[in-house]
C-alpha positions in Angstrom: 0.0 0.0 0.0 1.4 3.4 -0.9 1.4 6.0 1.8 1.7 9.6 0.6 3.0 12.3 2.9 3.0 16.1 2.8 4.8 18.8 4.8 1.9 21.2 5.3 3.8 23.9 3.5 1.2 24.8 0.9 2.8 25.6 -2.5 0.1 28.0 -3.6 -3.4 28.3 -5.0 -5.2 26.9 -8.0 -8.8 27.3 -9.1 -11.7 24.9 -9.6 -12.4 24.8 -13.3 -15.2 22.3 -13.4 -17.2 19.9 -11.1 -18.9 16.8 -12.4 -21.1 14.5 -10.4 -20.7 10.7 -10.9 -22.3 7.7 -9.3 -21.3 8.1 -5.6 -18.3 10.3 -6.5 -17.4 13.8 -7.7 -14.8 14.8 -10.2 -13.0 18.0 -9.5 -11.1 19.7 -12.3 -8.3 22.0 -11.0 -6.3 24.5 -13.0 -2.6 24.5 -13.6 -2.1 28.2 -13.9 0.9 28.2 -11.5 2.5 25.1 -13.1 2.3 22.9 -10.0 1.2 20.0 -12.2 3.5 20.3 -15.2 5.0 16.9 -14.3 1.8 15.3 -13.0 1.0 11.7 -13.8 -2.1 9.5 -13.4 -2.1 8.1 -9.9 -0.1 11.0 -8.4 -1.1 12.1 -4.9 -1.9 15.8 -4.4 -3.3 17.5 -1.3 -6.2 19.8 -2.3 -7.3 21.9 0.7 -5.4 19.3 2.8 -7.3 16.3 1.4 -5.1 13.6 -0.2 -6.5 13.0 -3.7 -5.4 11.0 -6.6 -4.9 12.5 -10.1 -7.2 10.7 -12.5 -6.6 12.8 -15.7 -4.5 15.7 -17.1 -5.8 17.8 -20.0 -2.8 19.4 -21.7 -5.0 21.5 -23.9 -7.2 23.0 -21.2 -4.2 22.8 -18.7 -6.1 21.2 -15.9 -6.0 18.1 -13.7 -8.9 16.0 -12.6 -9.4 14.3 -9.2 -12.2 11.8 -8.3 -13.6 12.3 -4.8 -15.6 9.6 -3.0 -18.9 10.5 -1.4 -17.5 9.8 2.0 -14.5 12.1 1.5 -16.9 14.8 0.2 -19.1 14.5 3.3 -16.2 14.8 5.7 -14.5 17.8 4.1 -14.9 21.3 2.8 -14.7 19.9 -0.8 -18.5 19.6 -0.6 -18.7 23.4 -0.6 -16.5 24.1 -3.6 -17.9 26.0 -6.6 -16.4 26.7 -10.0 -13.9 29.6 -9.7 -13.1 28.9 -6.1 -9.4 28.8 -5.1 -7.9 25.8 -3.4 -4.7 25.1 -1.5 -2.3 22.8 -3.3 0.7 20.7 -2.2 2.3 17.9 -4.2 3.4 14.9 -2.1 6.9 15.1 -0.7 9.7 13.2 -2.4 12.5 11.3 -0.7 15.3 13.6 0.3 13.2 16.8 0.4 13.1 19.0 3.4 10.0 18.8 5.6 9.6 22.4 6.8 6.3 21.7 8.5 5.2 18.4 10.1 4.1 15.0 8.7 0.7 15.3 7.1 -1.1 12.5 5.4 -4.1 14.2 3.9 -6.5 12.0 5.9 -9.0 14.6 7.1 -10.7 14.0 10.4 -13.6 16.4 9.8 -14.3 20.1 9.8 -13.6 22.7 12.4 -15.8 25.8 12.7 -14.3 29.3 12.7 -15.5 31.2 15.8 -13.5 34.4 15.4 -11.1 36.1 13.1 -8.9 38.9 14.4 -6.7 40.9 12.1 -3.7 42.5 13.8 -1.5 44.4 11.4 -0.7 41.9 8.6 -1.3 38.9 10.7 -4.5 37.0 11.4 -5.6 35.2 14.6 -8.3 32.5 14.2 -10.3 30.8 17.0 -11.7 27.4 16.0 -14.2 25.0 17.5 -13.1 21.4 17.3 -15.6 18.5 17.6 -15.8 17.4 21.2 -14.5 13.9 20.6 -11.2 15.2 19.2 -10.3 18.1 21.4 -8.2 15.8 23.5 -5.7 15.5 20.7 -4.7 19.1 20.7 -2.1 20.8 23.0 -0.6 24.3 23.2 2.4 24.4 20.8 1.4 21.2 19.2 0.6 20.7 15.5 -2.6 20.8 13.5 -3.2 20.4 9.8 -5.7 23.1 8.6 -6.7 23.2 4.9 -3.4 21.5 4.3 -1.3 24.0 6.2 1.0 22.9 9.1 0.2 25.3 11.9 1.1 25.6 15.5 -1.7 25.5 18.1 -1.3 28.6 20.3 -4.3 28.2 22.6 -6.4 25.3 23.8 -9.7 25.6 25.8 -11.0 22.1 26.5 -14.2 23.5 28.2 -15.3 25.2 25.1 -13.6 22.8 22.6 -11.6 25.7 21.2 -8.1 26.1 19.8 -6.4 29.1 18.2 -3.8 29.5 15.4 -2.0 32.6 14.1 -1.1 33.2 10.5 1.8 35.2 9.1 1.5 37.3 5.9 3.3 34.7 3.7 0.8 32.0 4.7 -2.1 34.3 4.0 -0.6 35.2 0.6 -0.2 31.6 -0.5 -3.5 30.1 0.9 -7.2 30.5 1.1 -6.9 31.7 4.7 -7.0 35.2 3.4 -10.8 34.6 2.9 -11.5 33.1 6.4 -14.8 34.3 7.9 -16.6 33.6 11.1 -18.8 30.6 10.7 -16.7 29.1 8.0 -15.5 25.5 7.9 -11.9 24.3 7.7 -10.6 20.8 7.1 -8.5 19.6 10.1 -6.1 16.7 10.5 -4.8 15.5 13.8 -1.1 15.0 14.3 -0.6 11.3 14.1 2.2 11.2 16.7 0.0 13.0 19.2 -3.0 10.7 18.5 -0.8 7.7 19.1 0.5 9.1 22.4 -2.9 10.1 23.7 -4.6 6.8 22.7 -1.7 4.8 24.2 -1.8 6.6 27.5 -5.6 6.3 27.6 -5.3 2.5 27.0 -2.7 2.2 29.8 -4.8 4.2 32.2 -7.9 2.0 31.5 -5.9 -1.2 32.1 -4.4 0.1 35.4 -7.9 1.2 36.5 -9.2 -2.3 35.8 -6.3 -3.8 37.8 -7.0 -1.6 40.7 -10.7 -2.6 40.7 -9.7 -6.2 40.8 
């Protein structure tokens, strides 16, 4: 089984050229205006808004790439809200020997976080997010989160309100769709797998010890 990996350092933006509905799947057609896909091949893995998708076609005349998206993936991600003309974050999968300037991201989206607040301070942006209750345990201050394909540092965690916060620098805003972030909007989020493993392992050990004590 092939496991694709990304760095969370988004390369830039492309646009949705067309959307076609199939039988329990959707085909997205993404532009190649910035030449991210000049060497694309059928079967290549690309993170679109943080979601790992497989290239299923490349039209050299119209200069666009197609990706088939399952109904399950669509239901879990912001891809369901895309319209023709919308911008998407793009990252090609990392190759052996390349620098990983972010953290290990796999494009396996957990679900969607809701934007609670957006605060502009100078050229930077602070975003408060609400994480689904069952997953807030996986986030820690100064830990990692994948948001719309971007590797970001968690700067605040409030477990009572299921909130976390991230801060965005001008370069991140320039290269991504975060420049359009609005209160009430949805963002794809991916849990850091090392953190998930640590939390789940400690929970399992705690449960076993608790059972031993009860005996």
